[in-house]
C-alpha positions as CSV (number, residue, x, y, z in Angstrom):
1,X,8.4,16.6,31.7
2,X,10.7,15.1,34.3
3,X,13.5,14.7,31.7
4,X,13.1,18.3,30.6
5,X,13.2,19.5,34.2
6,X,16.4,17.6,34.9
7,X,17.9,19.4,31.8
8,X,16.6,22.7,33.2
9,X,18.2,22.0,36.5
10,X,21.5,21.2,34.9
11,X,21.4,24.5,33.1
12,X,20.2,26.4,36.2
13,X,17.1,27.6,34.5
14,X,14.2,29.2,36.4
15,X,11.8,28.9,33.4
16,X,11.8,27.5,29.9
17,X,9.9,29.0,27.0
18,X,9.1,26.3,24.4
19,X,8.1,27.6,20.9
20,X,8.7,24.5,18.8
21,X,5.2,23.0,18.2
22,X,6.6,19.5,18.2
23,X,8.0,20.1,21.7
24,X,4.8,21.7,22.8
25,X,2.8,18.7,21.6
26,X,5.2,16.2,23.2
27,X,4.9,17.9,26.6
28,X,1.2,18.9,26.7
29,X,-0.6,17.2,23.9
30,X,-1.5,20.4,22.1
31,X,-2.3,19.8,18.5
32,X,-3.5,22.5,16.2
33,X,-2.5,24.4,13.0
34,X,-1.8,27.6,14.8
35,X,2.0,27.8,14.7
36,X,1.9,30.6,12.1
37,X,1.3,33.0,15.0
38,X,3.3,33.2,18.3
39,X,2.6,30.6,20.9
40,X,4.5,28.8,23.5
41,X,4.6,26.4,26.4
42,X,6.1,27.8,29.6
43,X,7.7,25.2,31.9
44,X,8.6,26.1,35.4
45,X,10.5,23.9,37.9
46,X,7.1,22.9,39.5
47,X,3.5,22.5,38.6
48,X,1.7,22.0,35.3
49,X,3.0,23.6,32.1
50,X,1.3,26.7,30.9
51,X,0.1,26.9,27.3
52,X,0.1,30.4,25.9
53,X,-1.1,31.5,22.5
54,X,-3.7,33.4,20.5
55,X,-7.0,33.6,22.3
56,X,-9.0,31.9,19.6
57,X,-6.6,29.0,19.8
58,X,-7.1,28.5,23.6
59,X,-10.3,26.6,22.7
60,X,-8.3,24.1,20.7
61,X,-5.8,24.0,23.6
62,X,-8.5,23.2,26.0
63,X,-9.6,20.3,23.7
64,X,-6.1,18.8,23.4
65,X,-3.9,19.5,26.4
66,X,-4.0,17.6,29.6
67,X,-3.5,20.5,32.0
68,X,-6.0,22.4,34.1
69,X,-8.0,25.1,32.3
70,X,-6.3,27.9,34.3
71,X,-3.0,26.8,32.7
72,X,-4.2,27.8,29.3
73,X,-3.7,31.6,28.6
74,X,-4.5,33.6,25.5
75,X,-3.7,37.0,24.0
76,X,-6.3,39.0,22.0
77,X,-6.2,39.5,18.2
78,X,-4.9,43.1,18.5
79,X,-1.5,41.6,18.9
80,X,-1.6,39.5,15.7
81,X,0.6,40.9,12.9
82,X,0.5,44.3,14.5
83,X,3.0,47.1,13.9
84,X,2.2,48.8,17.2
85,X,2.5,45.9,19.6
86,X,3.9,42.4,19.8
87,X,2.7,39.1,21.3
88,X,5.9,38.9,23.3
89,X,4.7,41.9,25.3
90,X,1.8,39.7,26.5
91,X,4.1,36.8,27.1
92,X,6.2,39.0,29.3
93,X,3.1,39.8,31.4
94,X,2.2,36.2,31.7
95,X,5.7,35.4,33.0
96,X,5.5,38.1,35.6
97,X,2.0,36.9,36.7
98,X,3.5,33.4,37.3
99,X,6.4,34.9,39.2
100,X,9.0,34.4,36.5
101,X,9.8,37.8,35.1
102,X,13.4,37.6,36.1
103,X,16.1,35.0,36.7
104,X,17.5,32.7,34.0
105,X,15.0,32.0,31.3
106,X,15.7,29.5,28.5
107,X,14.4,30.2,25.0
108,X,14.6,28.0,21.9
109,X,16.4,30.7,20.0
110,X,17.1,28.8,16.8
111,X,14.0,27.2,15.4
112,X,11.5,27.9,12.7
113,X,8.9,29.5,15.0
114,X,10.8,32.1,16.9
115,X,11.9,35.3,15.4
116,X,14.6,37.9,15.9
117,X,12.0,40.5,16.7
118,X,10.4,38.2,19.3
119,X,13.7,37.9,21.1
120,X,14.2,41.7,20.9
121,X,10.8,42.3,22.4
122,X,11.4,39.9,25.3
123,X,14.6,41.7,26.1
124,X,12.8,45.0,26.1
125,X,9.9,43.8,28.1
126,X,11.8,41.9,30.8
127,X,15.2,43.7,31.2
128,X,16.0,42.0,34.5
129,X,15.8,38.5,33.0
130,X,18.9,36.7,31.9
131,X,18.1,35.0,28.5
132,X,19.7,31.6,27.9
133,X,19.8,29.8,24.5
134,X,18.0,26.5,25.2
135,X,17.7,25.4,21.6
136,X,17.5,21.6,21.5
137,X,17.0,21.2,25.3
138,X,13.6,19.6,24.8
139,X,14.3,17.9,21.5
140,X,17.1,15.8,22.9
141,X,14.9,14.5,25.7
142,X,12.6,13.0,22.9
143,X,15.4,10.9,21.4
144,X,14.5,7.6,23.2
145,X,10.9,6.7,22.4
146,X,8.4,5.1,24.7
147,X,6.6,1.9,23.7
148,X,3.5,4.0,22.9
149,X,5.6,6.3,20.6
150,X,7.1,3.3,18.9
151,X,3.6,1.9,18.4
152,X,2.6,5.2,16.7
153,X,5.7,5.0,14.5
154,X,4.9,1.5,13.4
155,X,1.5,2.7,12.3
156,X,3.1,5.5,10.4
157,X,5.5,3.0,8.8
158,X,2.5,0.9,7.6
159,X,1.1,4.0,5.9
160,X,4.5,4.7,4.3
161,X,4.5,1.2,2.8
162,X,1.0,1.8,1.4
163,X,2.1,5.1,-0.1
164,X,5.2,3.6,-1.8
165,X,3.2,0.6,-3.1
166,X,0.7,3.0,-4.6
167,X,3.4,5.0,-6.3
168,X,5.2,2.0,-7.8
169,X,1.8,0.8,-9.1
170,X,0.6,4.0,-10.6
171,X,3.7,5.6,-12.2
172,X,3.8,4.9,-15.9
173,X,5.1,6.8,-19.0
174,X,2.6,9.5,-19.9
175,X,0.8,9.8,-16.6
176,X,0.8,13.4,-15.2
177,X,2.8,13.7,-12.1
178,X,0.2,15.7,-10.2
179,X,-2.4,13.0,-10.8
180,X,-0.1,10.4,-9.1
181,X,0.4,12.8,-6.2
182,X,-3.3,13.3,-5.8
183,X,-3.7,9.5,-5.3
184,X,-0.7,9.5,-3.0
185,X,-2.4,12.0,-0.7
186,X,-5.5,9.8,-0.7
187,X,-3.4,6.8,0.4
188,X,-1.6,9.0,3.1
189,X,-4.8,10.3,4.6
190,X,-6.9,7.2,4.4
191,X,-4.2,5.3,6.2
192,X,-4.4,1.6,6.9
193,X,-6.6,-0.6,9.0
194,X,-6.3,0.6,12.6
195,X,-4.4,3.8,11.7
196,X,-5.9,6.9,10.1
197,X,-3.5,9.2,8.3
198,X,-2.4,12.6,9.6
199,X,-0.8,15.3,7.4
200,X,3.0,14.8,7.1
201,X,5.4,17.5,8.1
202,X,6.9,17.6,4.6
203,X,5.1,17.4,1.2
204,X,6.0,14.5,-1.1
205,X,9.2,14.9,-3.1
206,X,9.4,13.0,-6.4
207,X,11.7,14.7,-9.0
208,X,12.5,12.8,-12.2
209,X,15.4,12.6,-14.6
210,X,17.8,15.6,-14.4
211,X,15.5,17.2,-11.7
212,X,16.4,14.2,-9.5
213,X,20.0,15.4,-9.2
214,X,18.5,17.9,-6.7
215,X,17.3,16.5,-3.4
216,X,14.3,18.7,-2.5
217,X,12.1,19.3,-5.5
218,X,8.4,18.5,-5.3
219,X,6.1,17.9,-8.3
220,X,4.5,19.6,-11.4
221,X,2.0,18.6,-14.0
222,X,4.4,17.1,-16.5
223,X,4.1,13.4,-17.4
224,X,6.5,10.7,-16.4
225,X,8.9,9.7,-19.2
226,X,10.6,6.5,-20.3
227,X,14.3,6.7,-19.7
228,X,14.1,8.6,-16.4
229,X,14.4,7.6,-12.7
230,X,12.1,9.2,-10.1
231,X,12.8,8.9,-6.4
232,X,9.9,9.1,-4.0
233,X,10.6,10.7,-0.6
234,X,7.5,10.4,1.5
235,X,6.3,9.6,5.0
236,X,3.2,8.2,6.6
237,X,2.1,10.1,9.7
238,X,0.0,8.9,12.6
239,X,-0.8,11.2,15.5
240,X,2.1,13.5,14.4
241,X,4.6,10.6,14.4
242,X,6.5,9.9,11.1
243,X,8.3,7.1,9.4
244,X,10.1,8.7,6.4
245,X,10.7,6.2,3.5
246,X,12.2,6.5,0.1
247,X,12.4,4.3,-3.0
248,X,13.4,4.9,-6.6
249,X,11.7,3.8,-9.9
250,X,13.3,3.7,-13.3
251,X,11.0,3.6,-16.4
252,X,12.9,1.8,-19.1
253,X,16.5,0.4,-18.9
254,X,18.7,1.9,-16.1
255,X,22.2,3.0,-17.1
256,X,25.1,0.9,-15.9
257,X,26.4,3.6,-13.5
258,X,23.1,3.7,-11.7
259,X,23.0,-0.1,-11.4
260,X,26.5,0.0,-9.9
261,X,25.5,2.7,-7.4
262,X,22.4,0.6,-6.5
263,X,24.7,-2.3,-5.5
264,X,27.0,-0.1,-3.5
265,X,24.0,1.6,-1.8
266,X,22.5,-1.8,-0.9
267,X,25.8,-2.9,0.6
268,X,26.2,0.4,2.5
269,X,22.6,0.2,3.9
270,X,23.2,-3.4,5.2
271,X,26.5,-2.3,6.8
272,X,25.0,0.8,8.3
273,X,22.0,-1.1,9.7
274,X,24.4,-3.7,11.2
275,X,26.3,-0.9,12.8
276,X,23.2,0.7,14.2
277,X,23.4,-1.1,17.6
278,X,22.9,0.1,21.1
279,X,26.3,1.2,22.5
280,X,27.7,2.2,19.1
281,X,27.7,5.8,18.0
282,X,25.8,7.7,15.3
283,X,29.0,8.2,13.3
284,X,29.5,4.4,13.2
285,X,26.4,4.1,11.0
286,X,27.7,6.8,8.7
287,X,31.2,5.4,8.5
288,X,29.9,1.9,7.6
289,X,27.8,3.3,4.8
290,X,30.6,5.6,3.5
291,X,33.1,2.7,3.5
292,X,30.9,0.6,1.2
293,X,30.3,3.5,-1.1
294,X,34.0,4.4,-1.2
295,X,34.8,0.9,-2.4
296,X,32.6,1.5,-5.4
297,X,34.2,4.8,-6.1
298,X,31.3,6.9,-4.8
299,X,32.0,9.9,-2.5
300,X,29.3,11.1,-0.3
301,X,29.8,13.9,2.2
302,X,27.4,15.5,4.7
303,X,25.0,13.5,6.8
304,X,23.1,10.3,5.8
305,X,20.3,10.4,8.3
306,X,18.7,12.1,11.3
307,X,16.5,11.4,14.4
308,X,12.8,11.2,13.7
309,X,9.6,11.0,15.7
310,X,6.9,13.6,16.4
311,X,7.0,16.6,14.1
312,X,5.1,19.5,12.6
313,X,5.9,21.4,9.3
314,X,8.3,22.2,7.8
315,X,10.5,19.3,8.9
316,X,9.9,15.7,10.0
317,X,13.3,15.4,11.7
318,X,13.9,16.0,15.4
319,X,16.8,18.4,14.7
320,X,19.2,16.7,17.1
321,X,21.3,13.6,16.3
322,X,22.7,13.3,12.8
323,X,24.1,10.2,11.1
324,X,27.5,11.7,10.1
325,X,31.2,11.2,10.6
326,X,31.6,13.6,13.5
327,X,28.5,12.8,15.6
328,X,29.6,10.7,18.5
329,X,26.2,10.4,20.2
330,X,25.9,6.9,21.8
331,X,23.0,5.0,20.4
332,X,20.4,3.8,22.9
333,X,17.5,1.4,22.6
334,X,14.4,3.2,21.5
335,X,16.1,5.8,19.4
336,X,14.6,6.1,15.9
337,X,16.3,7.5,12.7
338,X,15.7,8.0,9.0
339,X,18.8,6.2,7.6
340,X,18.8,8.4,4.4
341,X,21.8,7.8,2.1
342,X,20.5,9.7,-0.9
343,X,22.8,9.8,-4.0
344,X,22.4,12.8,-6.3
345,X,24.7,12.4,-9.2
346,X,25.3,14.4,-12.4
347,X,22.5,12.9,-14.4
348,X,20.2,11.1,-11.9
349,X,19.2,10.7,-8.3
350,X,18.9,7.5,-6.3
351,X,17.2,7.2,-2.9
352,X,16.8,3.9,-1.1
353,X,16.3,4.6,2.6
354,X,14.9,3.1,5.8
355,X,13.3,4.3,9.0
356,X,15.1,2.4,11.8
357,X,14.7,1.6,15.5
358,X,17.7,0.9,17.8
359,X,17.0,-2.3,19.6
360,X,18.1,-3.7,23.0
361,X,20.5,-6.0,21.2
362,X,21.5,-6.8,17.7
363,X,21.2,-4.6,14.6
364,X,18.5,-1.9,14.1
365,X,15.0,-2.9,13.1
366,X,13.7,-1.5,9.9
367,X,10.2,-0.2,10.5
368,X,9.2,-0.6,6.9
369,X,9.4,-3.9,5.0
370,X,9.8,-3.4,1.2
371,X,12.5,-4.6,-1.2
372,X,15.7,-2.5,-0.8
373,X,16.4,-2.0,-4.5
374,X,16.0,0.2,-7.5
375,X,12.6,-0.6,-9.0
376,X,12.4,-1.0,-12.7
377,X,9.5,-0.9,-15.2
378,X,10.9,-2.0,-18.6
C-alpha cells in the first residue's frame, strides 16, 4: 500500500480506483469469483482502502479482507446488468461520501474488468473530477516479490512439476485428450504435500500436431496420435500465485528439424537464464535467447516472457514487464518471470519454458526442476 501511495503521489492523484481483481487481492486480500460484475478497491492518500462491489459479495469481502467492516461497501442487485442504471452511479456516490468526488482520480482504464460504458458513466456522474489513466500503476508495484510471495510461488511450482509429470506419464497413442486433462485437473487441485491447489488463471493448453503450430488452443476429445508432438502449457496455483511451466512430448520419432530446434532452444534458455541477473535489463534475456536461435537459423520475434505472480482469469501474467528486445526495465532481486520462448513452426510447435526468480547475485533461479528437453515416447 505504501508503494502504491508513493506512485499516487508522483502522479498527483487524490484517489485511485482499482478494478483489476489481482490488484485488489494484493492490496486487501479479497478473494472471490465476483469479477464478472463491477467491483473496485478505492485507495485514498490516507486510511484503510475501501472495498466496493455487489452487496451479496460484501459478505465474501468481510471474510477475506483485512480492513474494518465499515470500509466494505455494496450496491444492491438492481444495478446488476440493468439497462436503466449502472453500478458506476453508485461508485460515484461512494466517492462523494468519502470526500473524493472531485480532483484527480486514477482509473485502470485498460484492463479486462473495466468497460467503456463504465468510464462514460463515471464521467457523467462526477463531471468535476479529472480522470487520469492509471493502468499498471498498481501492477508495477507488485514486480518485486516478498519472501512470503516467493514461498507461495515455490509451492505453485511444485504443483506445476506434479502436473507435468502426470502428463508425461499418461499421454499415450489412442488415449482421448479430455481424459488426460481430467486427470491433470485432479493433480492441479489436489496439489502437493503442504500446498493445496487453487484454480489457475488460464486453462491447460495442449495442442498436438498441426494444431500445435498455434500457441493458444486448448483440448478436445480426439486421441493422441503417433507421429505428433504435443506441448503442455500449464501452471500450478497456490493462493492465487502461479508458476507457469511448459514441456513438449513427441509420440514416435521426432523429425530432424524439431531436434535441431530443441538444441537451439536449450542453448537459448541457458543463455537467457545466465543473462537474467540483477542489474541487467529485461531485453538482455531476450537478446541472449534470440542470439542462440539465430545461430541455428531460427527467427523469433515478439516477446519471450513476462512478469508473473498473483493473478485471476483470464491471464496469469502481471501485464507489466515483457522479455523482449525493447524492454529496458532493470532487473531487481525478487522479480519473477515466465521465460517462455515458444516456437510455433509450419508443421509443429515446441515449448520448453521456465518460471524464473531474479536472485541477489548470479543467474536466475528456475523455480521448477525438470529436464529441459523435448520428451520422446518411441
